[in-house]
N, C-alpha and C positions, 0 to 999 in steps of 0.2 A: 544895127549893131550885131545882131545875130548873124547876119549875113557875113560880115567881115570876119568874125570868129570862126564860122564854119569853113570860109574859104582858108583862112589861116591854118585851121586845123587839117583841113584836107592837102594843102601844100606841104605842111610838116610832115604827113604821113606819106606823101608821094616821094619826098626827099629822102625819107628814111627808108622807105622799101628800095629806092634805087641804090643808096650807099650799102644797104644790106646784101643786095644783089650783086654790087660790085666786090664786096668783100668775099661772098661765097662762090663767085665765079672762079676765083683763084684756086679755092679750096676743092672745088668740084673737079677743076682741071687736074690737080695734084693727085686726088683720090683715083680718079680715072687711070692716071698714068702709073700709079703704084698697084693697082689691080692688074693691069697688062703686065707689069714687070713680075708680080708674084706668079702668075699663070704661066710665063716665061720660065721662070724659075722652077716652078712644079714640074714642066714637062722635061726640063734639064735633069731634074733630080731623077725621074723616072727613067730616062734614057740612060743615066749613068749606072743607075741600081741594076738595070737590065744588063747592062754592057759587064758589070762585076759579076753578076752571075755566069754570064756567059763564059768569061775568062776563067773564073774559079772553075767551072765544069771542065773547061779545057785543059787547064793545068791539072786538074785531078785525074783525068784520063791519060795525059802524057807523061807525067813524071810522079807516080804514087808514091815512091820512095826515093831517098837521097842517096848518091852514088857512093859506094864505100870507100872508106880512107885508104891511103896506100898502106899503112901499117897495120889496118883492121883485116882479118881474114874474110874472105867473101863468104857470105852465109849459102846455103844451097838454096834451090827453089822449092817452093811448096805448093802443092794443090790438094785441095780436100778429095777430088776423086782420086788422085794418084794415090793417096793415103788410104783410101777404103779399097783400090785395087790392090795394092801392096799386103794388105792385112789378109785380103782373099787367096791372094797367090801362095802366102805362107801358112794359111789355115789358123789364123789367130782369131781369137775372141777380143772384144775391146778391152777386157781386163788383162789377158796376158799381153796386148800390144802396149798397154799402159805400163805394165810391169818392167816390159823390157826398155822403154823409153824412159821411164821415171817420172811419169804424171799420172794424173788420176784417169779413171776410166769415162768419167764426165768431159774431162779435157778433150780426150780424143773424140767423143762424140759430137762435141762443139767444134772441133778442127774440121770432121768430116761433112758437117752440116754447113760449113762457112761461117758460122756464127762468131768464130775466134779464129786467132792465127796463134802458133806456136812461137815460143820465145827462142831465143839464139840456140840456148843448151840444149832444148828438145828439137831443134831442126838439125843440129849436129848428130843427135841420137837417132832421128828419123833417116839422116843420110847413112848412118852405120847401118841400119836395119836393112836399108835397100841393097846392101852389099853381102847379106847374109841369105843362105838357103834354109830349107826346112830343117835340116839336121843341126845346123849351127844354131838355130832358133830354140830347138828343143833341148839342147846341151845347155844353152844359156838360161833358159827357163828352169831348167832342173838345178843349177847352180844357185839361181835367185830364190826358190823355193826351198832350198836347204837340205 
């Protein structure tokens, strides 16, 4: 009898293993398929992120500022080197230049270093400063000082 019991036990175990193998085969196949899809999606995300960075850099280089509206006056151009050269041409200190423009001396330093850009009202004052000569600057400083 022990022989029949052990044979029955072995047969039940074999059938159970076969049933489990059949059930898990579909799950293994689905898991493998999902891993492949996840890997493909990761590659696509990386490609899209790099494309986004490339397009963002190109857009920043191509059009750093929006075109002015028709009713708004166009602002003069500004370059840090140009401001420093203008100050030297007129023989102005940073403090005197700031006094003429209506800004602080630290702002003028930051503009010349390229750390910041002047606002619209200061750009207009800088454009007016470009049209002045040494005598005009000296007269204007005397007026402002008092």
